[in-house]
N, C-alpha and C positions, 0 to 999 in steps of 0.2 A: 511461536508466540507472535501475536499481531504487532506490527510496526506501532510504535507509540504515537498516541494522538497528539501530544504536546511537544514532542521533540523538536520538530521543525515545521514551519509554516507550509513548506512545499511537499511534505511527506503525504503520501496517499493512503487513505484508509483501505483496508482489506474487507471485502464483504463476504458474509457467510450465509448459509442456509438457516432456516429457522423452523422449529417444530411449533405445535400449538403453544400458546402462551399459558404459563402456569402461574396464575396470579398471585401476587403477594398481597397481604392485608394492609399494607401501609405501616404506620408507626405502631409498634407493640409496646406494651408496658415493660419496664425493666423485669428481667428474669432473675430470681434468686440464684446467684451463681458465685458466691463468695469463695467457695472451696476451689471451684474451677479457675476463677481469676487469680487466686493465690498462686496456682501452678504455672501461670503463663509466663514464658520467657519473652519479654519485650525486646524488640529490635529496632534499630533506626533505619534499616533498609532491608531489602531482599535480593538475592541473586539466585538464578535458576539452578546452578550447579556449583559454582566456584565461590571463593571468599570475596567479600566486598572490597573494593580497593579503598573506599574512604571509611575510616573508623569513626566510632561514636565521638561526637564532639568536633568533627572537621569543620574548618572555617568556610571553605568554598571549594568548588571544583578547580582542579589544576589549570584548565584550559581557559579560564576567563581572566580578564583584566579587572582587578577589584577596584581600580581607580578610574574606570571608564566613566567619561562624562556623561551626564544625562541631558537629553534635549534633542532638538533638530527634528526634521521630518524626512521620512524616506517614502518615495512614491514608487509603487510596484505595479506590476501588470497582472490582470486577471481576464479570463476569456469567457465569452458568453454573456450570461445576464444573471440577475438574482431577483427573487421576489419573496424571500423568506429568511428570517433571522432564527428561526426555531430549529435547533439540531435534532430534536426528537423525531419529527417525521422527515427530516432532511434527507434528500436522496430517494425518498418514496413519494413525497408530495413537494411540488415546487422545486426551485433552484436555490440551494442554500448559499448564502453570502460567503465570500472568501474571508478567512482570518477570524471567524466567530470564536474559535477556541481561545483566542487571545483574552476574552473576557471571563473565562472560567478557569478554575483550578480543578485538578484531580487529586485523588487521595495520595498517590505517589507520583514522582517524576523520574524519568530515566536520566542516567549520566551518558554523555556523548562520548566518553572514552572507555566505556566498558560494554560488554556484551550482556544484554538481558539482566540488567540491574535496575532497581528502583529504590529511591530514598523518599523520606516523608516530606509531604507538602501540606495538604489539608489534614493529613493524619501526621501526628508527631511520633507515633510508635505503631508497630505491628507485631502480631503473634500468631503462630500456627503450630499445630501438633506435628510431630515427626512424620505422620502418615499423610499430611497435606489434606486431611478430610474436611477442614474448616479453616477460616482465617478470622482474626479479630483486629479491627482497626480502632485506634484511639484518636479522636479528633483533637487538633491543636486548640488550646484553650483561647487563642487569640484570633482564630479564624473567623472572619466576618464578611458579610455582603457589603456592596458599595453603599447601601442605605444604612449601615452601621449595625444591623442586626446580626447575631451570631449564626454561624453555620452549625447545624444541628444533626443529630442522628436522623431526625425525621427527614431532613433534606436529602440525606443520602439514600434513605429507603424509597423516598418519593422518586428520586432520580432513576434507581434501578427499576422500579416497578414501571416507570413511564417509558424507559427504553425497551423493556421486554414486552410491553403491551402494544406499542405503537410503531416500532422500528423493526422490521424483520430481520435485517442484518445484524443489528446489535442484539436482538433477542436471541439469536443463535449463539452470539458470542458469550452471553451471560446465562445460557440456558442450563448450565450445570450448577447454578446456585439454586438449590431447592428450598432453602429457608434463610431468612434474614431477621434477626432479632436484636433488640437493644439489650445489652448485658452489662451496662454500666452507665453512669451519667454522660460520658462522652465516648462510650464504646458501642460498637456494632459488630456482630458476629454473623458471618456468612457460612452456612453449611452446604457442602457440595454433595453431588449424588453419588460419589464413590471416592475411596481413598486412593492415594497413589499418583494423582494427576498434579505433577510438581508446579505447573505454571499457573494453576487456577488462582492461588493467592495473589500472584501479580497481575493476573487479568482483572480481578476485582479492583486492584489498585489504580487501574487506568480509567476507572469510571469518572466521567465528567459530571460534577455535582451541580444541580439546579436548585433554585430557591423555591421551596414549596410554598411559602407564605405569598410570594409574589404571584405565582401561577394560580393560586386559589383565590386571588383578588380580582379587582376590576380594572379596566383601562381608563384613559382620560374621559371617554364618552360614557363610562358606567357600564360597559359590557363585560360579562364574565370571560375571563381568559380561558383558552382551551389548549392544553399541552399537546393535543393530537393534531392541531390545525397550524397551518402557515400563518405567519404574522410579519408585518414590517414595523411593528412596535419595538424600539430598542429594548433589549432584555436587561434585566438586572443580573449582574455578575458578582464574581468575587475575585477575578484575576487581576493581573497587572495592568490591563487596559479596560477601557469602556467605549462604547459608541459615542463619538462626538457629533457626527453629522453624516447624512448620506443623501444621494439622489437615486431613487429606486432604479436598479437595473444598470446604473452607470458608475457611481462613485460610493465607496465606504471609507470613512475615516475613523480610526481608533485613536484615542488619547490616553497617555500614560496617567494612572491614577496617582496623585502625589501622596495620598495617605494610605496606599495599598497595604494591607495588613501583613503581607508576607515578604515585604521587600528587604527585610534583614535576615531572612532564613539562609542558611548555608547553600541551598540548592538555587537560590535566586540572586546571590551576590554576583555582580558583574554581567548580568544579562538583562534583557528587557530595557535597553538603554535609550531608545528613541522616544522623543516626546510625542510624536505622532507617527503612525503607520497608515499610509493611504494606499487603497487599491483602486486603480482605474480599469474600468472594464472595456474590452474590445471584442468585436465580433470577427475580426480578421487579423491574422498575424502580420500581414503586410502593412496595415495601418498602424499596428502596434509598433513595429520597427521604425516607421516614420515618426511616430510620436517620441520614441526613444532618441532618435537622431536630433529631433527638434527640442531636446531637453525638457519634455513633458513627463518622463519617466527617468528614475534614477538607476534602477537595476532591472535587468531582464536575462532570464534564463532562455537559451536558444536550444530548441529541440530539432531543428531542421539543419541537416548537413549542408545543404544547398545555401541556406541563408548564412551559415557560419563561414562558408567559403567565399561568398560574394556580396553579402549585404552590409558588411561592417567596414568598408573602405571609404571613410569620409574624413573631413579635416580634424575632427575632434579626437579620432583615434590616432591619426599621424602625429599630432602634437601632444599626445598622451594625456589629454584631459579625460578621455574615455579609456578604460582599461578592459582588455580582453583577457580572461583567465579561465582555465579549466581546473575543476577540482575532482579528484578520484572519488568514486562512489564505493565505500567500504562497508556502509551500514546495511546494505540490503542487496538483493539479486532477484532473480526470478525468470520467468518464461514470458515471452510475447510471441504470438504467432497467429496464423490463419487457422482458426479453431472450427472443427467440423461439429455440426450438431448430429450426433450419432444416434439420436432418437429416430432419425429419418433412415429408412431402410437402405437407401442408396449409398449411405456412408457407414453402414454397419460393419462392413468388411474391412479389416486393416490393410488389405492389399490395395484397395482402391484408395485409401488415404495416403499410403506411401507412394503410390503412383503420382499423386499431386505434388509430392515433395520432389521427385525426379524432375517434374516439369518446371520447377521454379528456377529461373536462371539468375540466382543471386549475384553471381560474379559480374554479369553484365550490368545488372541494376546498380551494383555498388560503383562500378566505373562511370556509368552514364548519369545516374541520379544522385549518388551519394558522395562523389568526389573521393571515393576510396576510403572513406573514413570508417566504415563499419566492418564488423566481423559477424559471422553467423552464430547465432545461439545454438548451443548443443547440450543444454541442461535445463531443467526446471528449476535449478538453483544457481543459474548462471551468474558468475561474479563473486561467488563465495566459496569457502572451503567445503561446503556441503555438496558441491557438484560432484557427480560420479567420477569426473576425469581430473578433479583438482587435487593438487598435493597439499600437504598440511601447511596452513598458513597462506594459502593462495591468495592473491590479491588481483584487483582490476587491472593493475599495471602489466600483468603477464601478456606477452605478445601472443594473441590467438589468431592474428591475421595471416600468418605465413603458411599455415597448412591446416587440413581438416582436423577436427577434434580427434584426439587420441588419448589413451589412457589404459590402466591395467584392467584385467579381468577381475571379477569379484574375488576377494580373498579375506581371510581372517574373519572378524566379526560380521563384516558385511556378507560374506559368503555364507556364514552360519544362519544369518537371518533370511537369505534368499532361499536356503534349503527348505525352510519351513513352507514355502509356497511354490516349490519347483514344478509341481504338476499343474500349476494354474497360470504359468507365465510362458511367454515365447521362449524356445530353447536358446535363442540368440543372446538372451540376458546372461547366460553362463559361458558362451563361446565366443562372442564377437563384441568388441568395443563399438559403440554407437558412433556412426559418422553421417553427416548429411552429405548428399550427392554433390559433386563438384561439377559445375558447368563453365561457362565463360569462353569456350572455344567451339569451332564447329564439330570437332571429333568428340569432345565431351558432351555436347548438346545431343548429337546423334546417339551416342551410347546410352545417355540418360533417357531419351524418348523410347529407345528400344527396350530398356529394362522397364520403363513405365508400361509399354504395350504388353509385355510379358505378364506383368502383375495384373493388369486389367483383364487379360484373357483368362488367367487363372482364377480370377474372381467372377468369371461368367459373362463377360463382355466380348463383343465382336464388332468389326467394322462392317456396316452396310450403307452403301451410297455415301461413303465418306463421313458417316456419323457413327458414333460409338453407341451401341445399344445393348441392352440386356438380351442375351441370347435366348432366354426363356419367354420374356414378355414382349420383346421388341421395343421397349420404351427406351428413349435416348437418355443418356447420362447428362444431365445439365446441373449447373451450380450457380446460385446468385450469392454474390458477396455483398452483405449489408453493411453500409458505413453511414456515419452521422456527420461527416464533413466532406465537402467537395474536394478538399485538399488531399484526401486519401485516394481519390480516383487515380492520380498519376502513379501511385504505388501499386495499385491493383491491375490497371490496364495492361502493363508489360507481361502480366501472367496470362492474358487472354490469348495471345498468338500461340505459345507452345501447347496450351490445353486444346486449342482448336486443331492443331496438328495431330493430336491424339483422337480427335473426333468429339471432344467434349465442348458443349456450348457453356460459356461463362458470361454472366451478366453482373452489372454493378447497380445496386439501388441505394440512392442517397435519401435519407429521411431526417427530419429534424429530431432534436434531442428527446422530445416527449415521445414521439413515435418509436424511436430507437429503443428507449427504456421499456416501453409497453411490449414491443416485439420480443425483447429479450426475456421479460417476465413470462411471456406466453410460450417461449421456446419456438417463436416463429421466424426461423432464419435457417439457411443452409450453412453458410460460413460467415463468420465475423473475424475481426481482429480483436483478440483478447489478450490481457496480460494479468499475470498473477504474481504480485510482488511477494518476496520472501524475506523475512527478517533472518537474522543470524542465528536464531534459536526457534525454528518452526515448531508447531504444536497443534493445539485444538483447531486452528482455523483450517488445517489440511482436511478435516472431515467436510467442511464447507466447500473446499475446492474440488475434491475428488471422490467423496464416498458415495456409495449406493443410496443411502438415505437422503443425501442432498440432491440427487439427481432429479427428484419429482417435486422438490419444494420450490414454489414460486419465489423469485428473488434470489435463488441460490447463485453462488458463484461456480457451481458445477455446470458451467455453461455447455460443456460437451456433452453431458448426460452419461458419464461413466458409471456403470454398475459392474464392478470387477472385484470378486472376492479376495483376489490376491492384494489388490490395492487397499481394500478395507482392512485386511489383516496387517499390512505394513504400517498404515496410518496408526492403528492401535499401538503397535510396538514402538512407534516413533513417539507417541504421546506419553507413554509410560516408561520411557528410557530412564535409567537409573543414573547415568552420568554423561558428560559431554561426548566422550568417545562412542558410547553406544548411540547417542542422538545422531552423531555424523554418520555412523554406519547405517542407521535406519534411513536417513535422508538419501544416502547414495543408493541404497537398495530400492527405494520407492522411485528415485530419479530414473534408474535403468528400466524399471518395469513400465513407468509412464512413456518413456521414449520409444521402447520397442513395441508398443501398442499403437504408435503413430497417430495419436489423437489430434496432434497439430502439425501444421507445416511451420517449423520454427523460422522466425524472422531474423532480425538483426539487432545489434546493440553497439554501444560505444564504450561504456564503463566509466564515463566521466560526466560531470555536470559542466556545460559550456555557459559561461556567464559574461555579460557585458555591463559595466557600471561607469557612471560618471564618478570621477576620483574625488569624492567627498567624505569618504568614510575610513575609520580606522578599525583595526581588528587585533586580536591577540597575536603575540609573536608566533605561537604554535597553535593551530586550529585543532579541535578534537578529532581523533582518529576516525570516529564513526559519525561525524557530523556533516559530511559533505562540505558545503561552503559554510554551514552554520549561519547563514544570513537570513534574517537580520538578528538572530537570537543573541549572539555574542559580539556583534559589531556595534560601532557608535558613530555618531556624527562628529566629523573632524573639522573644526572651524578654520583652521589654517589651510587645509587641503582645499575646503570649499571656496575659500577666498581666491586661491590660485586658479581654480577651475573656472570661476566666472559666476556672475548671477544667474539664476534660473530664468528660463523663458516664462 
């Protein structure tokens, strides 16, 4: 299952591939379905496998402060720029502004202390048959837009149609919805392309609903609005916030809506407490840090080990007006690595790709560049219990830095699943626990380069005049790493020297954001740094990540170009898993097969969110287990702390 769009401001969207758009016809007339409706079992929430924690009539989520004060302003960091408020073509056209999801509501909303559960927001009830072949949502009678007009079934259908037609990634996410029809005054039924896909009802529940009447109207200059185009006209929403003001490309300010229709719903009690949420845009992280030190920013998440170790030694930290805190990441995991474009013949042989892994001296990089803070990724579900080498209930706090990855060979349900594809996977899947090479000392480096040379020779390469060439064609093996930020150069350049010792020529190409996206859509790269975030209940998005179908679809997240029948089969078993244990076994099986095909050179991770904040905020006594920092969602402005911290600059 994709990570929730509304759970946290800092959660990233997962992108999927898309087939041709199967257009819906818009608002349909109500269908006589009295008998069918009478049989519906209405629910207040959905869970993928387990029972819901919160029962009908619950008052609020356990992790919030129901008495949290409302008001105050929080200033946050955003990077790059923006020229678009419209989420429909966002990511495909223009640069979408940060925080735009604040102004919209979804049909359902996730709980931050449960795995893969959703409770009613715009919908006050949901129903689906036992085979999950369809789902019906009933809209809340009080739901309204900020202009006072009600949220309608027509709005929901318009939103689905718009995303499917104009946004390739979201089109893929909703492509299993083959029909949407109005089946009651406030009811909409989505029919799926096949039964048994348990997460589809919840996927539909994540739909961010847009106002049809507003988009079909005209702007202040009398121009017809276009849902497929970028715009800097503040959008009409129905969420807890609305756009207050902005400076294009530099600043966006959201203000809390005092008469927000859903402020008293159980899922909203104790959250959305700030009067204003402000995003300040920066092009450079160094400038952003200085802005934070100068009290121009209240909260900053730090993703650089170097900065975390060296950049926060200033007076406000020493006198505790600024708090440095780390929050464990329990809500997600995934893979980040140097990803090969195996559509190119030179990377088609897994032995070549494995040789690149042997050449990466992570241990030296960790010491010299990362201050020893990171450990090596050894799973496509790193940081979760879904990883092949994870024990039940595994957490990010487990110490992975002391030794290479280790774990059991396939057994039980996982082994049974792998047996179905035994003839299509590397034999090591069954015989050898996956480990990354260990470098860091002269002997280890020599041994690794020796093994890399052996692999390259077996793949048909040989050294001629100190250059590694294809023995048949004489063509030198070269590789270009495509990056979109000059800051990444320092992480790629240490890779250059060991590869040159193997005779491989490595170059680095830095391009701007637009060029980078265009080259990715056209598969025009050798190697990129890519990441695939994973929720705690993976599902349909795996097709977009790794399936043969997605490999040829422009905009796909199958950036590697994988066309592997074993991977395709394992994805389908995962999607149609009947219970949590089967899902975990499928993920572990898929994980091993992906790893032993050496599609990426795994990079590194930390397992925690590093944060720095001016001490002006309060938070619940216990933060939600799967919320990371849950900032600013359940935090609030603390006037007493703010007074002690001092006035803002």
